[in-house]
Structures are given as C-alpha cells and as structure tokens.
C-alpha positions in Angstrom: 44.1 -32.3 120.5 46.4 -33.0 123.5 46.1 -36.8 123.6 49.7 -37.3 124.7 49.3 -35.0 127.7 46.0 -36.6 128.5 47.6 -40.1 128.5 50.3 -39.0 130.9 47.8 -37.5 133.3 45.7 -40.7 133.1 48.8 -42.8 133.8 49.6 -40.7 136.9 45.9 -40.9 138.0 45.9 -44.7 137.6 49.1 -45.1 139.6 47.8 -42.9 142.4 44.4 -44.7 142.4 46.1 -48.1 142.6 47.7 -47.0 145.8 44.5 -45.6 147.2 42.0 -48.3 146.3 42.2 -52.0 147.3 41.2 -53.3 143.8 40.1 -52.1 140.4 36.4 -53.1 140.9 35.1 -49.5 141.4 33.7 -46.8 139.2 36.9 -44.8 139.3 38.8 -47.4 137.2 35.8 -47.8 134.9 35.8 -44.0 134.3 39.5 -44.1 133.8 39.2 -46.8 131.2 36.6 -44.8 129.3 38.9 -41.8 129.3 42.0 -43.9 128.3 40.0 -45.3 125.4 38.9 -41.8 124.3 42.5 -40.5 124.3 43.5 -43.3 121.9 40.7 -43.2 119.3 42.9 -41.8 116.7 45.1 -44.8 116.7 43.1 -47.2 114.6 45.4 -50.2 115.2 44.2 -50.2 118.8 40.6 -51.0 118.0 40.4 -54.3 119.9 42.3 -52.9 122.9 40.0 -49.9 123.1 36.9 -52.0 122.6 38.0 -54.2 125.5 38.6 -51.2 127.8 35.2 -49.8 127.1 33.4 -53.2 127.5 35.3 -53.7 130.8 34.1 -50.3 132.0 30.5 -51.3 131.2 30.9 -54.6 133.0 32.4 -52.8 136.0 29.6 -50.3 136.1 27.1 -53.1 136.0 28.8 -55.0 138.8 29.6 -52.1 141.1 26.4 -50.2 140.6 24.4 -53.4 141.0 22.8 -53.2 137.6 19.6 -52.0 139.2 19.5 -48.6 137.5 21.3 -46.6 134.9 23.9 -44.0 135.6 25.3 -41.1 133.5 28.7 -42.7 133.4 27.2 -45.8 131.7 25.5 -43.5 129.1 28.9 -41.9 128.4 30.7 -45.2 128.1 28.0 -46.4 125.6 28.5 -43.1 123.7 32.2 -43.7 123.5 31.8 -47.3 122.5 29.4 -46.2 119.7 32.0 -43.6 118.6 34.7 -46.3 118.5 32.5 -48.6 116.3 31.5 -45.6 114.2 35.1 -44.7 113.5 35.7 -48.3 112.5 32.7 -48.3 110.2 30.8 -50.9 112.3 27.6 -48.9 111.9 25.1 -51.3 113.3 27.1 -51.7 116.5 27.6 -48.0 116.7 23.9 -47.4 116.4 23.1 -49.9 119.1 25.4 -48.3 121.6 24.3 -44.7 120.7 20.7 -45.7 121.3 21.5 -47.4 124.6 23.2 -44.1 125.6 20.1 -42.2 124.5 17.8 -44.4 126.5 19.9 -43.9 129.7 20.0 -40.1 129.2 16.2 -40.0 128.5 15.6 -41.9 131.7 18.0 -39.8 133.9 17.8 -36.3 132.7 15.1 -33.8 133.1 17.0 -31.2 131.2 18.7 -32.6 128.0 20.8 -29.4 127.5 24.1 -31.0 128.4 27.2 -31.5 126.2 27.0 -35.3 126.2 23.5 -35.3 124.8 24.5 -32.8 122.2 27.4 -35.0 121.2 25.1 -38.0 121.1 22.6 -36.3 118.8 25.4 -35.1 116.6 27.0 -38.5 116.4 23.6 -40.2 115.6 22.9 -37.7 112.8 26.4 -38.2 111.4 26.0 -41.9 111.7 22.8 -41.5 109.6 24.8 -39.5 107.0 27.6 -42.1 106.9 25.3 -45.1 106.8 22.8 -43.4 104.5 20.0 -43.8 107.0 17.6 -40.9 106.3 15.5 -41.6 109.4 18.6 -41.2 111.7 19.6 -38.0 109.9 16.2 -36.4 110.1 15.4 -37.5 113.7 18.7 -36.5 115.3 19.3 -33.4 113.2 15.9 -32.2 114.4 16.5 -33.2 118.0 19.8 -31.3 118.0 18.2 -28.3 116.4 15.2 -28.3 118.7 17.2 -28.8 121.9 20.3 -26.8 121.2 19.4 -24.3 118.4 20.8 -23.4 115.0 24.0 -21.8 116.1 25.2 -24.5 118.5 28.7 -25.8 117.5 27.4 -29.4 117.2 24.4 -28.3 115.1 26.9 -26.6 112.8 29.1 -29.8 112.7 26.0 -31.7 111.5 25.3 -29.1 108.8 29.0 -29.2 107.7 29.0 -33.0 107.5 25.8 -32.9 105.4 27.4 -30.3 103.1 30.6 -32.4 102.8 28.7 -35.5 101.9 26.4 -33.5 99.6 23.3 -34.7 101.5 20.3 -32.4 101.5 19.0 -31.3 104.9 16.0 -33.6 105.5 13.5 -31.0 106.6 
C-alpha cells in the first residue's frame, strides 16, 4: 500500500549500490529489480518494462549464480513474473513461472511453511479460478490448506476469491 515510499527507498538503495559495486552484474541488482517491478505492478501501462526488469533479474541470477543450482531469489523472481503475467491475463505464461517457482521451492526447502510458498499456492489456486482450471484450484487450495491451515490469511483469500467468482470449493 506504500508503493511511492517503496520506490523512493529503492532509488536510494540503487544509487548507494552503484557507488559500492563495480557493475550491475550481481544478485543485489537482480533483487532490486524484482522489488522495483513489484512496487509498480498496479501500473498496467508498464507491463513491458516490468517484464523486462524481471527477465533481466532471472538472467543475472543465472549468470552470477553459475546456473548450477537454484536459489530462493530465483523462485521469488519467477513468482513475481507469474504474478505480472497473471495480472495481465496471460494465464499460460503465469502458470509456467508459478510452476518453475514451485519446483525451486520443492528442491530447496525442507519446511514449506514460509510466506513465499503460501503466496505461491494462493496465486496458483486463484489462477485456477481465473482460468477455470479445476485441477489447479483443487491441487493448490488443498496444498494451501494442508500446509498452512484453514485460518491462514492466504487460505481465506482463496476462499474469498472462490466465493466472489461463485465457484464451489473443489473438495
């Protein structure tokens, strides 16, 4: 809700980082680009700019981290790119990036009870609702419920979205 304040802080951080680092080919700038994109999601006219920021971040992660293994930052960047595509009704691309994010989280995390995973499950369930994909709705509503419980805020968001779209809970 404080996207202007966020943008100002990110600008200051980028300015300071440019003085500290020799170049932009490190994970700090990739992380910064992901956050910059997230702060601007509500400005739909910036779709291509935001898509480019997120894709640049993924490319930087791949180059800097040697592409040998996956990192949590990459999973978050794929989650954010999925959200961007979802907001712009590019459902197939959204699903692709959400599922890449899930693969990385599955590989890295022993305990899935973190906010990013909850957000991912919620977004995949909502994508299922928006794209009328009952398998997505069922699979990720259940994963959210099993992992985080009935009264978790993101579980409630899924239920609210189901109610708003007049979709029956698929259990």
